[in-house]
C-alpha positions in Angstrom: 33.2 -0.6 -27.3 33.9 1.1 -30.9 35.4 4.5 -32.0 35.7 5.8 -35.6 39.6 4.6 -35.0 38.6 0.8 -33.6 36.8 -1.7 -35.3 33.7 -3.2 -33.4 34.7 -6.6 -31.7 33.7 -9.6 -33.2 30.3 -11.2 -31.8 30.7 -14.9 -30.9 27.2 -15.6 -31.8 24.8 -15.0 -34.9 22.6 -12.0 -34.2 20.4 -12.8 -37.0 19.8 -16.7 -35.6 19.5 -15.0 -32.2 16.8 -13.0 -33.1 14.9 -15.9 -35.1 15.5 -18.2 -32.2 13.3 -15.8 -29.3 10.8 -15.1 -32.7 10.5 -18.6 -32.9 10.1 -19.0 -29.4 7.6 -15.9 -29.0 5.2 -17.8 -32.2 5.1 -20.8 -30.1 3.6 -19.2 -27.3 1.0 -17.0 -29.3 -2.2 -18.9 -29.3 -4.7 -18.3 -32.1 -7.8 -17.7 -29.9 -5.9 -14.8 -28.0 -8.1 -13.4 -25.0 -10.8 -15.8 -25.9 -8.6 -18.3 -24.0 -9.3 -16.7 -20.6 -12.6 -17.4 -18.5 -14.6 -14.0 -17.5 -14.5 -13.4 -13.7 -18.5 -13.8 -13.5 -20.7 -16.7 -12.1 -18.6 -19.6 -10.5 -15.1 -17.3 -11.0 -16.7 -14.0 -10.0 -15.1 -14.3 -6.4 -11.8 -13.8 -8.2 -12.9 -10.3 -9.0 -13.0 -9.5 -5.4 -10.3 -8.0 -2.9 -10.1 -10.4 -0.3 -7.8 -7.9 1.6 -10.5 -5.0 1.6 -12.5 -4.1 4.6 -16.2 -5.1 4.0 -18.3 -2.4 2.0 -14.7 -0.8 0.7 -15.2 1.7 -1.7 -13.6 5.1 -2.9 -15.2 8.4 -3.5 -14.7 9.4 -7.0 -12.8 12.6 -7.6 -13.9 15.1 -10.2 -10.3 17.0 -10.2 -8.4 17.7 -13.3 -4.4 15.9 -13.5 -1.5 16.1 -16.0 -1.5 12.3 -15.7 -3.1 9.2 -15.0 -1.2 6.0 -14.5 -2.8 2.6 -14.6 -2.3 -0.1 -11.7 -0.3 0.6 -7.9 2.1 -2.2 -8.6 5.8 -1.3 -8.8 5.6 -0.3 -12.4 2.6 2.4 -11.6 4.3 3.6 -8.1 7.8 4.1 -10.0 6.3 5.6 -12.8 4.6 8.0 -10.4 7.8 9.0 -8.2 9.5 9.7 -11.4 6.7 11.9 -12.9 7.1 14.0 -9.6 10.7 13.9 -9.6 10.2 15.8 -13.3 8.4 18.3 -11.8 4.6 17.2 -12.6 2.6 17.7 -9.4 -0.8 16.3 -10.6 -0.4 12.6 -10.9 -3.0 10.1 -10.2 -2.7 6.6 -9.9 -5.6 4.4 -10.3 -5.5 1.1 -8.4 -8.5 -1.7 -8.4 -7.2 -3.2 -5.3 -7.8 -1.7 -1.8 -4.1 -0.6 -1.3 -1.0 -0.4 -3.5 1.5 -3.1 -4.0 0.8 -5.1 -7.0 1.7 -8.6 -7.1 3.1 -7.8 -3.1 -0.8 -6.8 -2.5 -2.4 -10.0 -4.2 -0.3 -12.5 -3.3 0.4 -13.1 0.5 0.5 -16.9 0.8 3.1 -18.1 3.8 6.6 -18.2 3.1 6.2 -15.9 -0.3 9.8 -14.6 -0.8 11.0 -12.4 -3.9 13.6 -14.3 -5.7 15.6 -11.6 -6.5 17.6 -9.7 -4.4 16.0 -7.4 -2.6 18.9 -4.2 -3.1 18.0 -4.9 -6.9 14.1 -5.7 -6.7 13.1 -3.3 -4.6 12.6 0.4 -5.8 13.7 3.8 -4.8 15.6 2.6 -1.4 17.9 5.3 -1.6 15.3 8.1 -1.9 13.5 6.7 0.9 16.4 5.9 3.1 14.9 2.3 3.5 17.5 -1.0 3.8 15.8 -4.3 3.6 16.1 -6.5 6.2 16.5 -9.6 4.3 18.7 -10.4 1.2 15.6 -12.0 -0.7 12.8 -10.0 1.2 9.5 -11.6 2.3 6.2 -10.7 0.4 5.3 -8.6 3.3 8.6 -6.5 3.4 8.0 -5.5 0.2 4.2 -4.8 0.4 4.7 -2.5 3.2 7.7 -1.0 1.0 5.5 -0.4 -1.6 
């Protein structure tokens, strides 16, 4: 860290060259057909739009109340956003989730043996606030889903 009295340390890389390298890699992945490259979840792919974990006939009643903030998605990003908004004093927060329950990736992906490849203490949010200690260093999907 530099102060007004000490010069910034010399870098052992060229920041402009690094930015250009990242830009080139990004450009390799951008396709000219954009979202048209994806198939719609209709017809033969319609089953991909259904929640296989929801009880038969699952639906939610519409709500007609007023909220201050709407968060779209009940994965960890949405849950953490909702928690931080509440900590900041906002009481009327609504998280909208298409699935029958929260958890995002960990709700939808439940194949046998699934584990997170990031250490639980780093990956799982709000551990201290909830007083939760993960049982595994690399938590299994079900533990993460239950935490959500």
